N, C-alpha and C positions, 0 to 999 in steps of 0.2 A: 299459666297460659293454656288455653284450650287447645287440645291436639286435633289436628285435621286428619281424619282417616280417609275420607272420600267425599268429593264434591257431589251435591245432590241438586237436582233440577226440580223447580216448583212453579206453580201457576198461582198468581194472586194479583188482584187489582187489574186484571187483564194483562199483566206483565209476565213474561218469561224470565225466571230468576235462577241463577246458578249460585249455590251457597256453600261456604265452608262450614256453616252451622246447621244443625238439624233442627227442623221446625215441625213438631207433632201436629201443629194447627193447620198446616198447609197441605195442599194436594200435591203429591209427588208425581212428576211427569216421567213415565217410563221411557227409557231410551234417551238419546240425545235431542236437544231442541234444534230446530232448523235455524232459529235466530235467538239471540239472548238480549233481553232489554235491560236487565240489571245484574251486575256482578256483586256478590256480597262475599268479602274476603276478611280474614283475620290478618292483621298487620300491625307491627309496632309503630304507633303514632307519636311517640314521645318526642321525636325530633321536630315533627310538624307543630306539635303543641308548644314547644319551647320557642320556636321561631315565630309563630303567628299570634300568640297570646301574651298580653301584659299581665302584670300582677293583679291578682284577685279576679281576673276574668274567668267566666265559666263557659263562654261560647264566643265564636268569632264567625262572621259572615264576610266572605271576600269573593266578588264576582260570582262564579258558579260553584262555590265551596261553602259548606256549613260544617263547622267544627264545634263540638261541645263535649263536656266532661261531666259524668255522673260519679260522685265520690264512691269509692269502694266497689265500683261497678266496671266502668270502661270509658275510654275515649272513643267518640264516634265521629266519622267524617262522611259527608254526603257530597258527591262531586258530579257535576255535569248532568244530573238527572239519570245517570246510568250506573252509578257505583256507590256502594256503601262499604266503608272500611271500619273495622271494629278492633280496638286494642284492649282486650279484657285485662282487668287487674287481678292480682293474685287473690285467690279465694272468692272471686266474684260469683254471684248467684246467676247461673245460666238462664234461669226463667226470667230474671229481671232484665238481663241483656236482650233476650228475645222480645220482651215487652216494649223496650225502647226502640228496638229495630222496626217492629210492626206498628209502632205509634209515632213518636217524633221523627225518626229517620225516614219512614215512608211518607209522612206528611210533608217533610221538607223536599223529598225526592219528587213527589207529585207536583208540588209548586214549581220546582225546577223544570219539570216537564210541561208546565202550563196546563196542569189538570187541577181543578179546584177540589181540595180535600175539606169536606164539611165535617164538623164534629158532631156525630150522632149515629143513629141506626136507620137503615133503609129497609122497607118492607115492600113486597110486590103485592099489589091489589088489583085484580082484574087486568093483568097484563101491563100495569103501570107502576112506576116507583113512587113511593112517598117517603120523604126524609123527615125523621123526627130529630130535631136539633135542640140544643140547650146547653146550659152550663153543667159542669160535673156535679153529679148528684141530683139532677133534675128528674131522673127516672126514665131516661130514654131507653135504655136496654130492657128495663122492666116492662115498659109499654110495648116494645117490640116483641118481647116474650109472650105477652098477653095476645098479640096478633097471631104469633106462631101457634099458640094453644088453640086458636080458632080455625087453624088450617092454612094460614097464609105463609108465604115463603120469605125467609130472610135474604137480603142482598148484601148487607154489610153492617158491621157493628163497630162503633168507635170512630173509624175514619171512612167517609163516604167519597169515592172518587167520582167526580162529575166532569164530563167532557161535553163539547159541542160537536155535533155531526157536521158534515159538509153543508147541510141545509140549516145549520144553527139550531138543531133540536137538542136540548139537554138530555144527556144519557147518564144513567148510573151503571158503572161497571162493578160487578160483584167483587168482594174482597176474598174472604175464605169462610168456611162453614163452622164458625164458632161465635158464641156470645160470652160476655163476661157479666156475671150477676153476683150481687151481694147476698150473703146468707139470709138476710131478712126477706129479700124477694123470693128466694128459693122456698123459704118457709111459707110464705103467702100462697105460692103456687102448689104447695104440698110435695115439694121435691126434697129428697134427702141429700144434704151437702156431702156426706161421706162418700157418695158415689162419684164425686167430681174432683178434679185436681185444682188446688189453690193456684191463683195466678202467680202469686209470689209466696214463698215460704212464710208461715205465720200470718198470712193475710186471710181475711174472711170474704174475699172476692174470688169467685170460682170460674173456671173455664168450662163452658157448657157446649159440647159438640151438638151441631144441628144438621147433620149430614142428610137426613131425609126431608128436612124442612129448609133447604137451601136452594136458591135459584142461581145457577152458575152462568146464566146468559145475561148480557146487557139489556137494560130495560129503560124506556123513556121516562124521564122525570116528569111527574104530573102535579106534584104538590110538595110544599114544605110546611111543617108544623113545628112552631117554636114552643117547647114545653118549659113552663116556668112554675116553680113552687110558690105557693101563696099561703099566708096565715088565715085567709078567709075560708069559711066553711063551704062556700059555694064554688062551683066551676064557673070560669069565665072564658067564653070562646068567641074570639073576634077575628075579623079579617084584617090583614096588614096591607096597607095601601101605599102608593107613592114612593117617596124617597126612603121611608122607613124600611121598605123591602131591601134596598141596597145596603142600608146600615145593618140590618139583621143578618144578611148574607155574609158581610164582612166580619161582623162580630163573632159569627159561628163558623168561620173558616179555621180549620185546625192549624195551630201555630201561626196565626195571621201576622204576628210581628215580623215574620221572615219576608213578607211580601214587599214591604218598603225597603228593607235591607238588601233585598235582591234586585231592587229597581224594577219591580213588577206591578206597581200600583196601577198604571194605565191598562195593563193587560187584565188585571183583576176587575177593574171598574167596567171595561168594555165587555168582558165575558159575562159579568153579573147582570149588566143592563140587558143583554140578549136573553138571559135565563129568566129573569123576573117577569118579563112580558108574556111569557108562554105558560106559566104555571100558577096554581092556586097557592095562596100564602096566608097562613093563619097563625094566631098565637093562642095557646091553650094554658090557662092558669089553673093549676090543681091544688087542692088543699093538702097540706103536709100532715094533717091530723089523722087521715084515714087512707087505706089502701084503695085506690080508685082505678087501677089499671084496666080492669075488665069494663067498668062503666065508660072510661075514656075511649075504649075500642068501639063501643056501640055509638057513642057520640060522633067519632070521626067517620065511621062507616055511613052513618046517616047523613053527615054533611057532604061526604063524597058523592053519595047517591043523588042528593039534591042538586049538587053542582053539575053532575052529568045530565040530569033531566033538564035543567035550565039551559044548558048548552045545546 
């Protein structure tokens, strides 16, 4: 069991978090917070697991509770959109526990809070947020890193928190100043992987701090780009229209299977409908045979400039 020495206060995803677990990735808030949005505690969850789970089940969703177990790692419980409980297993890798907290747990908590968590990376361009979404391995973080190398700011990597303002304007709230990149991408950018910490022990994906290239303020969402790998040698860039926008937004909502289980399908549909009418929506198919991130940046910037001129 991980020992708790002192509770630490953090800020991430626009939320004030008090935690039993130390997160090197997150910004520490000095002093005490005026209000706490999320409490992250270490707690023995074996009783809850035995009471709620049936044989061979790995997760259970019940009202405002999400409970799941990762073998040789921990049992996790997300409650009411304001509490994350973690029951580490003996010998568990703390880096892996943190990875699940900032990923699946945070995604579930955002859904409970009725904040749409998109699976991707978000970049600030000319005071507006652009979300790069796609399946795992599509190259979202690599493309975001190419934007950063051009001087643009990162807003979020992996989980993008999207809310609607009082005037129904979609807003991206920044997560924390770190990217996750595979060794192959680091090599393409001329970066030495030995300078960075592996996300998980024996893994070839690394944590890349981006403190100087991070925007910590919320930014209006202006566009979504769905990134897809293709075996074709040519790039294909097209606008997504109509109902396909709704389908794309749902498909790339992080841990979207939880939405129906939490009885939030109507909320997600209504929120998505308000978002898609206000932003640009594109699909970008890239060849898997070559490294195209820098070329994709130029293509996207050209498209954004064209859209702004036409508007």
